[in-house]
N, C-alpha and C positions, 0 to 999 in steps of 0.2 A: 504494500500500500504506500502511495506517495505521501510524503510529509505534508501536514496541513499548515498553511501559513499562520503564524501567530502575531505578525505585525504588518500593518498596511503602511507603506511609505508613499506619500504623494508629493510630487515636486511641482513647484513653479518653474517657469522657463527663463524668461528674460532676466538677466542679472544673477540667476541662480545656476542653471545648467549651461546657459548660452550667454556669451559675452556680446550682447547686442546693444548695449547702452550707447555706443558710439554713433548709431544711425537710427535706431528704432524711433526715438522721440522725434527727431527731425523729420523723418519720412512720414510719420503720422500727421504731424502738423502741416507738412506740404500737401498731403492728400486732402486734408480738411479745407485748406485755403483754395486749392485748385477746383474743388467741387462746390464748396459753399461760398467762396468769395472771402472778403476781408472780415471774417467774423471776429468777435471779441472773445478772447480766452482769459481765463483766470490766471493768477500769477504762478500757480503750480498745480500739478495734477492732484496733489493732496487736498486741494480745496474742493474737489468734486466728491459727490457721495459714493460713486462706484468707479474705481480706477480700473476699468476694463475697456477694451476697444469700443464695445457697444454702449457701455454705460457712460463713458466720456462723451461719445457722440450725441447720445440722447440729451444730456444736460447742456452741452454746448448749443445744440439746436434750440432747446428751451430758452436758454439765456438770450438767444439772438432772434427769437420769434420765428423759427424755421421748423419744418416738419421732418422729424427724424426718420419716420417710416419711408418717406420719399427719398431721403438722402443716403440711407444706410447701404443699399446695394452699390451705389456709385462710389461712395467713399471706400467701402470694403474692397471693391474691384481695383480702384486706383492705388490704394495702399498696397495691395498684393503685387501690382505691376512694379511699383517702386522698390519693394523689398526684393522681388525677383531680380530686377536689374542690379541692385546693390550686391546681391549674393553672387553675381557673375563677374564681379570685379576682383581685383587682387586684394581688396580690403574686405573680403567676405568674413562673416562672423565665425568664431571658433568656440570651443567649449571653454567654460571657466576652469581655472587651474585644478586639476585632479578629478574633475567631474566625470569624465568618460570612464575612468577606472572604477570609481565608486558605482556608477550606473551599471556597468557590466557585471560587477561583483554582486550587486543586489539582484539583478536579473537572473543570475545563475544560481541563486540561493533559494531553495524551496521554502524557507522559513518566512519569506517576505512576499507580500502581494504589492506590486508596483503600479503606480498610476501617475498621470499628469493632469493637473488642474491649473489652467492659466487664464488670465484675463484677456489674452490675445485671441484674435480670430483663428480658426483652425487651419486655413490654407497657409497663412504666414508662419504659424507655429511649426507646421510640418516642414516647410521650406528651411527654416532655421535649424531644426533638429537634423535634417539631412545634411545641410552644409557643414554642421559642426561634427558630424560623424556618429550621431547617436542611432543605434538600432532600436526602432520603436514599433516594429510590426507586432501586432497582437497586444500592445500596451493600451490600457484604457486611457483615453484622452477626452477631457471635457474642457470647453472653451467658451469664448464669447458668442459663439453660434448657438450655444445651449441656453444661455441666460446672460443678461447684462449685469447681474448681481454676483459678486465674487463668492459669497457664501453659498449661493445656490449652485454655482459651477462646481465648487469643491464638494458639496453634499452629493451632487449627481455623480461625480467621480467615485466617491466612497460607496454609494449604493450599487454601482456597477461592479465593484470588487467583492471578493469573498469576505464573509465575516471573520474578524480577527480579534484578538485580545486588546490590541493597541492600534491607534492611528496616529501617525506622525506626519506633519506637514513641514516641508523644507522650502523656505523662501527668503527673499532679500529685502522686502519692503515693509514699511509700517502697516500697510493695508493687509499684507499677508499675515502678519502677527495678529492684527485685530480680528481678522476673519477666523483664524485658527482658534483664538481665544473664545470667540462667539460660538463656535461649534463644539467647544470643549475638547479640542485635540491637543496633543503634545506638539511642540514646535521647536525647530532648529533654525536659527537665523544665520544667514550667510552674507559675508561682505561688510564693508565699512558703514553702510547706512544703519545697520542694526547693532553696531558695536556698543555695548553697554545698555542696550534697550531690552534684552531678553535673557532669561536665565541660561539658556543653552545657545551659545554662539560660536561660530567658527569663521576665520578670515577667508578660508577657501577649503577645497576638498583634499588638499595635499597632506601627505604623511598620515599621522594617526588622528588628526584633529576631529574628523567627522566621526570616526569610530568611538573616540573618547566621549564626545557629546552624545552620541546615539546610545551608547551602552550605560551612560551615567543615569541610572534610575529608570531606564525605559523597559528593561526586560528582567 
């Protein structure tokens, strides 16, 4: 009999598994302005209620008196075109430090059920995973195509995975931490934005840092 997974590990993508911060934000803003025109944006994404591709678009449209239902297909399509073009350049995105090794290790270990829950749209998420070298065939992935609300995206991912004793979310943003706390999940923060802001934090996936954070009270 195959081992039954006892821990579900769900990953964010941008800034967590994939180093896309250098172009993701700029291309999303470009797609917005090309489709919607010179819309007013708030000072930072953190000022919006739902920091997801669909959630941001809805609130930006509301702020500017526009119809999100009419705009979403065009913005989503244009954003995909811009990301695709970016990934064909010599400045394509890569995995964050050590992430590929950790990902492959967890995929090969029957004790873990692995999933992806991201605020990005599915087509660009898959592009970035492929460009960064992540093998994700058969992996449960939920995204902004499933809901504009981050907690709903994460919950949908969890529901699609087998029942386990523990659920751990790995992310790099304050919104990731807030969503995991709201769902009552355990959380590992990655990268400088969460340094000092969560009990279990790692600078990256190199060396034993992830394993130390993961094993510290989780199992």
